[in-house]
MARPA-326270 format. One record per residue: y, x, z of N, C-alpha, C, O in turn. Coordinates in nm, 3 decimals, m for minus. Layout:
// MARPA-326270
[node [Y,X,Z],[Y,X,Z],[Y,X,Z],[Y,X,Z]]
...
This chain:
// MARPA-326270
[node [11.032,5.120,10.780],[11.102,5.256,10.793],[11.017,5.354,10.788],[11.017,5.431,10.692]]
[node [10.926,5.365,10.895],[10.830,5.451,10.922],[10.728,5.520,10.796],[10.691,5.637,10.795]]
[node [10.698,5.424,10.698],[10.607,5.441,10.566],[10.725,5.502,10.492],[10.689,5.606,10.436]]
[node [10.851,5.474,10.471],[10.943,5.522,10.362],[10.925,5.702,10.409],[10.874,5.788,10.336]]
[node [10.984,5.726,10.555],[10.985,5.842,10.589],[10.858,5.933,10.585],[10.866,6.053,10.560]]
[node [10.741,5.869,10.612],[10.603,5.944,10.566],[10.590,5.954,10.426],[10.550,6.068,10.403]]
[node [10.609,5.875,10.293],[10.615,5.898,10.209],[10.694,6.013,10.156],[10.644,6.100,10.085]]
[node [10.826,6.011,10.192],[10.929,6.084,10.155],[10.880,6.237,10.194],[10.888,6.325,10.109]]
[node [10.827,6.265,10.336],[10.754,6.410,10.395],[10.635,6.430,10.330],[10.599,6.547,10.319]]
[node [10.534,6.308,10.265],[10.445,6.358,10.163],[10.475,6.397,10.062],[10.401,6.486,10.021]]
[node [10.580,6.361,9.977],[10.637,6.402,9.874],[10.703,6.546,9.882],[10.715,6.613,9.779]]
[node [10.743,6.591,10.000],[10.835,6.712,10.005],[10.707,6.835,10.006],[10.705,6.946,9.953]]
[node [10.612,6.769,10.084],[10.502,6.849,10.127],[10.405,6.884,10.001],[10.352,6.994,9.989]]
[node [10.386,6.775,9.905],[10.323,6.788,9.763],[10.422,6.916,9.692],[10.382,7.027,9.660]]
[node [10.530,6.875,9.682],[10.601,6.967,9.621],[10.632,7.128,9.671],[10.675,7.227,9.611]]
[node [10.601,7.111,9.767],[10.608,7.253,9.798],[10.497,7.314,9.812],[10.506,7.436,9.830]]
[node [10.370,7.258,9.808],[10.249,7.295,9.778],[10.239,7.368,9.629],[10.208,7.482,9.595]]
[node [10.276,7.259,9.562],[10.244,7.328,9.406],[10.375,7.465,9.382],[10.375,7.569,9.316]]
[node [10.452,7.412,9.451],[10.569,7.550,9.415],[10.516,7.664,9.502],[10.596,7.758,9.500]]
[node [10.433,7.683,9.561],[10.389,7.802,9.657],[10.271,7.840,9.537],[10.257,7.955,9.495]]
[node [10.209,7.753,9.501],[10.078,7.813,9.377],[10.168,7.852,9.277],[10.157,7.967,9.235]]
[node [10.257,7.777,9.230],[10.319,7.822,9.101],[10.353,7.951,9.139],[10.292,8.043,9.084]]
[node [10.440,7.979,9.222],[10.509,8.106,9.267],[10.384,8.241,9.252],[10.387,8.339,9.178]]
[node [10.277,8.196,9.356],[10.163,8.295,9.356],[10.080,8.334,9.233],[10.028,8.443,9.210]]
[node [10.079,8.189,9.139],[10.032,8.232,8.994],[10.097,8.332,8.906],[10.043,8.422,8.841]]
[node [10.245,8.296,8.915],[10.332,8.405,8.839],[10.305,8.526,8.916],[10.313,8.629,8.849]]
[node [10.281,8.537,9.013],[10.275,8.694,9.088],[10.153,8.757,9.040],[10.147,8.880,9.028]]
[node [10.042,8.671,9.007],[9.918,8.746,8.981],[9.874,8.757,8.829],[9.769,8.809,8.791]]
[node [9.965,8.701,8.753],[9.955,8.689,8.606],[9.954,8.824,8.556],[10.044,8.900,8.595]]
[node [9.855,8.871,8.466],[9.839,9.019,8.438],[9.888,8.993,8.258],[9.858,8.902,8.181]]
[node [9.961,9.099,8.240],[10.021,9.115,8.100],[9.971,9.257,8.035],[9.928,9.354,8.099]]
[node [9.986,9.248,7.904],[9.945,9.383,7.816],[10.058,9.406,7.768],[10.128,9.323,7.711]]
[node [10.090,9.545,7.790],[10.190,9.610,7.721],[10.131,9.741,7.641],[10.060,9.829,7.690]]
[node [10.169,9.735,7.527],[10.148,9.875,7.439],[10.281,9.955,7.388],[10.387,9.894,7.369]]
[node [10.272,10.056,7.374],[10.359,10.147,7.322],[10.336,10.279,7.335],[10.224,10.319,7.364]]
[node [10.451,10.373,7.314],[10.442,10.490,7.337],[10.499,10.569,7.508],[10.617,10.539,7.521]]
[node [10.472,10.616,7.575],[10.550,10.646,7.703],[10.624,10.735,7.642],[10.593,10.808,7.548]]
[node [10.764,10.722,7.723],[10.857,10.817,7.699],[10.914,10.918,7.838],[11.000,11.006,7.848]]
[node [10.828,10.861,7.922],[10.867,10.941,8.030],[10.790,10.920,8.187],[10.784,10.802,8.224]]
[node [10.747,10.997,8.255],[10.616,10.983,8.350],[10.698,11.067,8.473],[10.725,11.187,8.461]]
[node [10.731,10.995,8.584],[10.776,11.045,8.684],[10.684,11.165,8.739],[10.563,11.148,8.727]]
[node [10.724,11.270,8.790],[10.674,11.400,8.825],[10.567,11.347,8.978],[10.470,11.415,9.012]]
[node [10.595,11.260,9.029],[10.495,11.238,9.123],[10.377,11.093,9.100],[10.305,11.036,9.182]]
[node [10.396,11.071,8.966],[10.337,10.986,8.899],[10.348,10.822,8.963],[10.255,10.742,8.970]]
[node [10.473,10.801,9.000],[10.476,10.672,9.065],[10.532,10.551,8.982],[10.553,10.436,9.023]]
[node [10.553,10.608,8.841],[10.628,10.542,8.755],[10.637,10.599,8.614],[10.657,10.719,8.595]]
[node [10.620,10.495,8.503],[10.651,10.582,8.359],[10.752,10.483,8.311],[10.783,10.380,8.371]]
[node [10.798,10.524,8.202],[10.885,10.441,8.130],[10.817,10.421,7.958],[10.817,10.518,7.882]]
[node [10.765,10.291,7.916],[10.746,10.259,7.806],[10.804,10.134,7.737],[10.794,10.029,7.801]]
[node [10.855,10.130,7.631],[10.947,10.082,7.552],[11.055,10.030,7.611],[11.074,9.908,7.608]]
[node [11.147,10.123,7.678],[11.265,10.147,7.763],[11.224,10.064,7.910],[11.319,10.024,7.977]]
[node [11.144,10.049,7.939],[11.093,9.969,8.057],[11.036,10.057,8.148],[10.964,10.146,8.103]]
[node [11.061,10.046,8.311],[11.026,10.154,8.398],[10.917,10.073,8.465],[10.948,9.963,8.512]]
[node [10.796,10.114,8.474],[10.692,10.041,8.516],[10.628,10.121,8.618],[10.601,10.238,8.590]]
[node [10.590,10.061,8.765],[10.508,10.135,8.837],[10.376,10.161,8.839],[10.304,10.070,8.799]]
[node [10.334,10.244,8.868],[10.162,10.271,8.860],[10.099,10.266,9.015],[10.142,10.331,9.111]]
[node [10.022,10.202,9.014],[9.929,10.179,9.145],[9.898,10.287,9.159],[9.878,10.365,9.066]]
[node [9.886,10.319,9.305],[9.888,10.457,9.372],[9.730,10.471,9.367],[9.676,10.572,9.413]]
[node [9.662,10.376,9.315],[9.495,10.394,9.329],[9.458,10.487,9.198],[9.357,10.557,9.201]]
[node [9.548,10.484,9.079],[9.527,10.513,8.930],[9.570,10.635,8.910],[9.544,10.703,8.810]]
[node [9.667,10.687,9.048],[9.732,10.807,9.019],[9.622,10.923,9.031],[9.645,11.028,8.971]]
[node [9.502,10.909,9.108],[9.401,11.025,9.110],[9.363,11.079,8.962],[9.354,11.196,8.927]]
[node [9.341,10.959,8.883],[9.250,10.988,8.760],[9.337,10.967,8.634],[9.291,10.994,8.523]]
[node [9.465,10.917,8.649],[9.563,10.901,8.532],[9.636,10.998,8.474],[9.730,11.046,8.537]]
[node [9.607,11.039,8.359],[9.640,11.190,8.299],[9.726,11.145,8.175],[9.691,11.189,8.066]]
[node [9.851,11.050,8.181],[9.906,10.979,8.082],[10.059,11.100,8.074],[10.110,11.170,8.162]]
[node [10.082,11.087,7.980],[10.195,11.199,7.948],[10.315,11.138,7.871],[10.299,11.026,7.823]]
[node [10.411,11.189,7.859],[10.504,11.136,7.755],[10.450,11.155,7.603],[10.394,11.260,7.573]]
[node [10.464,11.075,7.529],[10.413,11.087,7.419],[10.286,11.005,7.344],[10.263,10.976,7.227]]
[node [10.211,10.983,7.481],[10.093,10.925,7.453],[10.136,10.757,7.427],[10.226,10.694,7.484]]
[node [10.026,10.703,7.307],[9.992,10.575,7.288],[9.916,10.506,7.368],[9.797,10.538,7.361]]
[node [9.945,10.411,7.451],[9.879,10.346,7.554],[9.891,10.169,7.559],[9.991,10.104,7.526]]
[node [9.785,10.123,7.599],[9.782,9.957,7.653],[9.811,9.950,7.791],[9.738,10.031,7.848]]
[node [9.868,9.902,7.854],[9.881,9.889,8.018],[9.852,9.752,8.056],[9.909,9.653,8.009]]
[node [9.775,9.750,8.130],[9.758,9.602,8.180],[9.829,9.595,8.317],[9.781,9.641,8.421]]
[node [9.939,9.538,8.308],[10.047,9.532,8.421],[10.066,9.393,8.504],[10.095,9.287,8.448]]
[node [10.045,9.405,8.653],[10.046,9.269,8.715],[10.215,9.278,8.807],[10.281,9.381,8.825]]
[node [10.239,9.177,8.840],[10.352,9.169,8.922],[10.331,9.161,9.053],[10.252,9.082,9.105]]
[node [10.421,9.262,9.129],[10.359,9.272,9.299],[10.499,9.310,9.351],[10.567,9.407,9.318]]
[node [10.528,9.210,9.443],[10.644,9.184,9.510],[10.786,9.192,9.404],[10.886,9.261,9.420]]
[node [10.763,9.121,9.321],[10.857,9.120,9.198],[10.883,9.266,9.116],[10.985,9.285,9.051]]
[node [10.795,9.345,9.128],[10.796,9.495,9.077],[10.672,9.458,8.963],[10.592,9.367,8.984]]
[node [10.671,9.536,8.849],[10.571,9.534,8.742],[10.490,9.662,8.789],[10.557,9.762,8.815]]
[node [10.371,9.667,8.801],[10.257,9.737,8.861],[10.146,9.762,8.752],[10.072,9.670,8.718]]
[node [10.135,9.896,8.693],[10.018,9.929,8.662],[9.904,9.897,8.702],[9.895,9.951,8.812]]
[node [9.800,9.836,8.679],[9.662,9.825,8.739],[9.551,9.866,8.647],[9.438,9.888,8.691]]
[node [9.582,9.877,8.505],[9.478,9.970,8.423],[9.513,9.974,8.320],[9.579,9.878,8.278]]
[node [9.484,10.089,8.232],[9.545,10.159,8.107],[9.431,10.197,7.992],[9.312,10.203,8.022]]
[node [9.459,10.210,7.917],[9.367,10.280,7.799],[9.466,10.324,7.684],[9.563,10.263,7.641]]
[node [9.414,10.450,7.644],[9.487,10.493,7.547],[9.452,10.421,7.412],[9.341,10.371,7.392]]
[node [9.555,10.419,7.319],[9.515,10.358,7.196],[9.580,10.434,7.045],[9.639,10.541,7.041]]
[node [9.557,10.366,6.958],[9.593,10.419,6.826],[9.693,10.321,6.759],[9.655,10.221,6.698]]
[node [9.851,10.363,6.777],[9.905,10.271,6.707],[9.947,10.259,6.561],[10.022,10.177,6.509]]
[node [9.887,10.349,6.513],[9.895,10.337,6.343],[9.850,10.237,6.248],[9.868,10.253,6.127]]
């Protein structure tokens, strides 16, 4: 009986470990978003691109000069369930 309990507890621990790693991996996954910026918050906290609001990493605010109408490629990471821009580049969409 003790062996069965030990096996079940081990199985639960393995599932929990892989579940946590999977959640963390999804949290750290960077994606690229390309499009034309339609709106930028006055405080540079977020912008709207492709009808989606994306937060701007506070470290980028000092040198980010993105304006509505700019064609950009954004590198976006998910932080606490929110999409956050961690890098960007101006592009030509033509």
